[in-house]
N, C-alpha and C positions, 0 to 999 in steps of 0.2 A: 510931780518927777517924770521927767518925759523918759517916754519908750520908743522902743525901735517897732516899727510896725513889720507883723508876720507875715514871711511869705506864702502864700496861699499854694497849696497845694496843686495841680493839674496831672489826675490818672492819666487822661487820655494821651496826653505827650510824653507821659512816661511807659505807655503801653505801645506807642508808635516807637518809639526808641528801642523796646524791649525785641519785635518784632523786626527788623528793619535786618536784620541777617539773612530770614529765612523768607523775606519777601525777596532777596537779592538770591536765594538758590534756586527760588520757583520759576525767577525769571528766568536765571542761567538753565534751570532744567527745560521750563517752556522754548525758548531759542531751541538749544541740542534738539528737542522733538518739534521743532519747525523746521529747521534748517534737513533734519532727517527725512519729514516729509516730504519737505521737498527734494532734496535728493531720487525719495522713492518714486514721485511725482515724473520729473525728470525722464527717471530710467524709462518708468512705464507710458510718456510720453513716445523714448527716443523708440522704444519695442514699437508701438503701435502706428507712430505717424513719420518718423526719421525715412530715410528714401532706404529702401532697401533690396528694389531692383538692378542687377549690375550696372553701371554706367560704360561696363567693358564690351557692351554686347555688337554686334557685329553693325548694325543700323541701328538709328533711333527707335525705328518701334520693329516688335518682333512677335511671334504669334506662338502660344502654348496651345499645341493639341494634344486633347484628351479624350482617346478615346472612349467609345460606349462601353460601359462595363466595368470604366474603371473604378478604384476606390481611394482611398485617401492616402492609402500608400503608396499606389501605383502614382499619385500625383506628384509625393515627396519624390521618387524616385526619378519621374521626368524633370521637375527643376534640380535637381541637383544634378543630371546625368546632364544636361545642358548648362550649365553653371550661370541659372538665371539670378539666382540668389545672392547677395554679400554674407548674410546670416541666417542661416538655417533655420538654428533654436529661434530665434524672436520669432518669424515665422510661424513656428509651428505653436506660439506661445498665444500667438492674437488667433491664429485659425480654431485654437482649443475654445477660448472665451468665446469666440462668435457661430462655435457649434458648427465649422467645414465639415468635419472627418464626416458627419451626417450630412451635408450637402451637395455633395460629388456631383457635379453633372458635367455632361461630357460635349466636348466644343473645339472651338477654335477660339480663342481671347485673346483680343490684342492690349500686348504689356508694351509699355515705356517707358525707358530711362527715367529711375529717380521714382518712381512708384512708392509709395511707402505699403508696409505690409497691410495697414489697416484699405487702402484701396485697393488692394491686391486680394484680399480675402473676400472684399465684399463683389467685387468682380465676379470670382468666379464660382462664390455662393449664389449668384443673382442669377445667371447661368444666362448672362447678357452678351451672346458669342458677337466675332465681327463676319458677318457675312462674307461669302466667296464672291468672287467678281467671278461670273462665267463665261467665255466669248466662245462662241460659234460660229465658226465659218465655214467654209466650206471640205468635208470630210470626203474620202473618193471612198477608202477603204472602212469597214466594221470594225477591224482589229483596231486602225490607228485611233478612231472616234473614241469607242470603249477605254483603253488607254490614255488617252488625253483627258477624259473623264475623271477616271482613277486616280491619275495623281492630283484631280483637283477637290475630292472628294472623300470623306471615310471609305465608303465603298471600292472596290475593289474593280479594277476591269473584267474580270473571271464573271464577280456577281453580276456585275452589270451586262456581260454577255448572256450568262445564265438567263438573266428577265428578259431579254430582246428575244429570246429561244424557247421562253416557255408558251407553245402552244395555247395550252386551257388558260394561263393568266392573260396571255394577248388576245383572245377570241371575247373577255370580257369587254374591251374596248373598242373591238370592229377592228383588229388588227391580225396579223399572220405573222410564223417569222419569217418570212420572206420580205414581207412589206411594213414590217415594225417600223424602219429607220425614216417613214414618210411622214413618222410624229414629230419629227425634229423640225424646227423651224428656224434655222441660223438668226442669232441676235443677242444681247449681252444680256444675263440674267445672273439674280443675286441669290444662291441659297445658301442655306446654313450645311457648314462643313460636314457634321455628323448625316448628313441626310443618308439614307439607306439606298439599294439599287431601286428597289422597288419607290420608294418616296420620289426616286429624281424620274424615273418615267410617267408618275401620276403627276410631277411638274410639268415635264413634257406634254404632256397630255393636258393640260390646264391650258396652259400657253397654243397648243394648236387649235382647242377649240376657239378660244378667244381670238385669233388669227383667222380661224374660215368663220367668217363673219357672212351672215343673210346673204348679205350683197353677192360675197365670193362664191359663196354655195350655189346661188341662183344664177352664173356665171357660170359656174362649173355645169349645172344643168343644160344652159342652153347647150354647150360643147358635148354634150351627151356624154360627159366625163364624170366619175367619182372625184372625190378630195385628193382619194390617194393614186387617181388616176392619173390627175393632175400633176401633183408630187413625183410620178417616175416619169412623164414627160418632159418636165421644166427639170430634172437631173440631168437628161440628156441635154436640154439646151444649154444648160451653165455649163454642161463639158464642151460644147460646140463653140461656144465664143463668150466673149467678157466683152464684149458692144454692147450694152444697155440697150442701143438704140435699135438694136439689128435682132433683137430677140424674138422679137416678138411675129418679126416677119418667118425665121426659122420654125419659132413655134407651130407658126400655120402649114408650113413643108411637112413635117412630120405627121398635122391633125390632118390633111390634105389625104396623107397616103392612107390613115387611117380608115376613111372615109372609103376612099378608093377600092382596098382592100390590098395594097401593095403592101410587101415587107418594109417594116421602116428603115433598115439599112446603113445604119446607125453606127461611124466608126467607135464613136466612146463605149458604146456595151463591149466592143469586139474588147477594148483592152478592159474593161471591165472584170472580160469574165476570162482574159488570162490573168487579171491581176498584176499588170504589170502595165503601167503608167509611164515609163520612160518610151514606149514605142510611136514612133511618131510617124511613120504612114503605114498604114494598114494593107499587107497586101496577101494574096491566096493562102499563104501556108497559115495567117492569121486567121483566113474565114474558113477554114477545116473543121477546130476545134467547135466539138459538142460541148453545148451548154446552151441552158434556156434565159441565158445573154446575149448569145450572138442574133443578134435580128437580123445576120445576112439567111440565118437559116427558119429561124423563128420567128410567125406572125405575129402581129401584134403589140403590145408594151412585155416590157421585162416584166420580171414576177416583183422586182420592188425598185427603188429608184438605186440607180451607179451613183449617186452622192446625194449630200446635202444639201439643197438646191437653194440659191439665195431669194430674199423675196421677190426682189428684183425679175427676177427669172420664173417665179412661180406666177407674177403679175402680170406677167409678157404671154405666157400661155393664155390666162385668163382673158387680156384685153386684145390679144392678136386678131388686126384686122382681116378680114376674107381677102382670098389672094387665090390664084388657079398657076402657082409655082409647084411643080414637085420635085426640081432640083436646086440643088446648091455647091456649089465649090469655089475654093478661095479665089480673092482676087489676085491679079497676076503682081500687084505693085506690093504686094506683100503688107497693103495697111490693115490688116485683121478681120477686113470685111469681109464680103461673099456676092460671087454674081451668083444672079437665081435664072431659072430656064424653067420654062412651062412643060419643053418636050424633051427628049433625051436626044435628040439630033442637036439642038440647042445647048445641051450642058456638055454633050462632047465637044463641040466647040470654045466653051468658056476652061473644061478641063486642058487642053491643048494650050491653050495662053498660058496656064498656069504652068503647063511642065515645061511649057517651051521658056519660060523665064526663073523656072528652078536650072533646068539647063544651060543658062548664060551664066548661072553664079557656079557651077561644078556642084550643085547639089541632087545629090541623088535622094 
């Protein structure tokens, strides 16, 4: 009798078929979870790395100034007041994750359009400030000088003025309140914005020591002058002429007067005494002012520099060539140069030439 073969049971196949709906569920659940994770990851990425510094800033680069003693709340206030961020909430979240509230550092920080929260927080927490470029040229008035520095640094003008008037503090550096401005060597310097008033003076003193090399100090000794006295004389020269090639000759005129016991009789010191730098011609009424800076009345150099002299003027004093001139006056060609004289009668002739040139042009 023929028999039909029996089908063999395949338990594995049956089991697979039975679990298929469950696997589909797991795959679906896994997909949902992955999508959720992707969404969360994307949101986190957006919080951390998406551009958050406003692109509506007035310039491509701006600066956030965080004063000394500021805390995290102060920083948030600055960011809000200046409208520097698109989204303050996301910044706060990143700041908390990176523990910035405990790492606030004062300073001047360079912000660029499109910076992310991560970039901004890392910058602020690191304390990597952008230095201030401080350009010091000729200043005649101490008040103007202190004001200019106070507008560049966190230290205000009053604080800087107080340091330059502190007799006890200045004595440790070899200066007095009268001659403390001699520490300033005009140049371009980089300082951190949060430099305080004493820090500013100490930096200027460091630059002063660097400028006054052994070679320069030796030249000052040969002139029988101290570095501070050279600065005083250079400040007068700086006010007398803008012609660098003539500064050494003028410097030597005043040095000759000092050596012979003559009064300096320098017009720029009279303008300084009056604190009126609009005076064109110094006359008898100006000379009557009682002041230690009026070198028509007082012997020797003034108590302090009458401006912050240029390096060219300082070196002009130090490198001045010997001559016998004791007098000078402006040339009659109005070139800005001067006629020099050994004797007073010769000087009077030169002065008449200049006065006649003024008269021809109806200049009083």
